[in-house]
N, C-alpha and C positions, 0 to 999 in steps of 0.2 A: 504494500500500500504506500504510494508515494504522495498522495494528496493530503490535505489537512485532516487532522484528527479532531472531529467535532462531536465526539461521543457525548450524548446526554445534554447537549447545549439547548438553551431555550431561545428559539428563533420565532416565537409567536408573532404572526402578522409581519414578519420581516419582508422587505422588498429585495428579493434575490433574482429579479428578472434579468435574464441573459447572463447570469453569473456562470463561471466555469468552475465546477467542483469535481473535476476528474479524479477518480480513485480516492474519493473522500470517505472517511469513516463517520457516519451519522447514526450509529447504533443508539437507539433510545432517544434520539433527538425529538424535541417538541417543536413541530413545524406548523401547528394549527393556524390556519388562515394565512400562511405565507404565500407570497407570489413567486413561483418558480417558473413562470412562463418562459419558454425558450431557453431555459437554463441547461447546461450540459453537465449531467450527473452520470456520465458513462462510467461503468465499473465501480460505482459508489456502493457502499454497504449501508443499508438502511434498516437493518434488523430492528423490529419493534418500534420503529419511528412512528410518531403520531402525525398522520397526513390529513386529519379531519379539516375539510374546508380549504385544502391547499389547491392553488391554481397551477396545474401542470400542463396547460395547453402548449403543445409543441416542444415540451422538454424532452431531452434525450436521456433515456434510462437504459440504453443499450448495455447489456452485460451487468446491469445493476443487480444487487441482491436485495430483494424486497420481501424476504420471508418474515412473516409475523407482523407486517405493518398494520397499523390501526387506523381506522377512519376512511379507508378507501378499499374497494374490492379490486381484484385483478381485472375484472371487466371494466370498471370505471377508469382504471389506469390505462388499460389498452385503448380505450376510446379516445383519450386525449393526448397521451404521450407516445413517443417513439421508443419501441422496444424491439428486441430481436430474440433469436433462439437462445442466446446466452443469458437473457434476463431470467432471474429465478424468483418465483412467487411462492 
């Protein structure tokens, strides 16, 4: 993991639009209401992150680990974000 370690951080309603967080560790992060539209979260680890109300339109979650995320279903994520065969739900 070469990106920032943001495990457990509180990013409630943060504006992270178009932010690049490649290879980031966001395990257990509180992202409720955050704006991640068009953000690049490729290969990020989001185990048990709270995604309730998060704006993910156009975000890249290619290769991201989304196991155990709270607040959004796999179908909701697939409907708005870019995922691939490496994305884990």
